[in-house]
C-alpha positions in Angstrom: 45.1 22.9 -70.6 46.8 25.7 -69.5 44.4 29.0 -69.5 45.7 31.6 -71.8 46.1 35.4 -70.6 45.6 37.4 -73.6 45.6 40.9 -71.0 48.2 40.7 -68.3 46.1 43.5 -66.5 43.6 41.0 -65.6 44.5 39.1 -62.1 41.4 37.5 -61.4 38.0 36.6 -62.6 35.3 34.9 -60.2 32.1 32.9 -61.9 29.0 32.4 -60.4 26.0 30.5 -61.3 22.1 31.4 -61.3 20.3 27.9 -59.8 17.1 26.9 -61.6 15.2 25.7 -59.3 16.2 28.5 -55.9 17.1 31.2 -58.3 19.8 31.7 -56.0 23.5 32.5 -57.1 26.1 29.9 -56.4 29.8 30.0 -56.2 30.1 26.4 -57.7 28.5 24.2 -60.1 28.7 20.4 -60.9 27.0 19.7 -63.9 27.0 15.7 -63.5 25.5 16.3 -60.1 23.3 18.6 -61.0 22.5 17.1 -64.2 21.4 20.4 -65.7 22.5 23.5 -66.7 22.5 26.9 -64.6 20.2 29.3 -66.0 22.9 31.8 -66.0 26.4 32.5 -65.3 28.3 35.6 -63.9 31.8 36.7 -64.7 33.7 39.2 -62.5 37.0 40.2 -63.6 39.4 41.8 -61.6 42.3 44.4 -63.1 45.1 46.2 -62.1 44.7 49.9 -62.3 47.4 52.0 -61.2 48.7 49.3 -59.4 45.7 48.8 -57.5 43.5 45.4 -58.2 39.8 47.5 -59.1 37.1 44.3 -59.6 34.9 45.3 -62.4 31.4 45.2 -62.7 29.7 41.5 -63.4 29.0 40.4 -66.8 25.7 38.0 -66.7 25.3 35.7 -69.2 21.8 33.9 -69.7 21.9 30.3 -70.8 18.7 29.2 -73.0 17.6 25.5 -72.8 15.5 23.7 -75.1 13.6 20.7 -74.5 14.5 17.7 -77.0 
């Protein structure tokens, strides 16, 4: 599925993933290899402001996982 751009002022998006065991932020995540989900995901958007790219403050979302 192709991404849908809702606001054309967004020019880039970056994701980082909080590793469970080390507690370090990683640039990539392979759920099949990790066999787990990250503790959190950080999203950073870049927008065009006055013709210049401006990286916005990151937003972090915690992921809660419960055991069966």
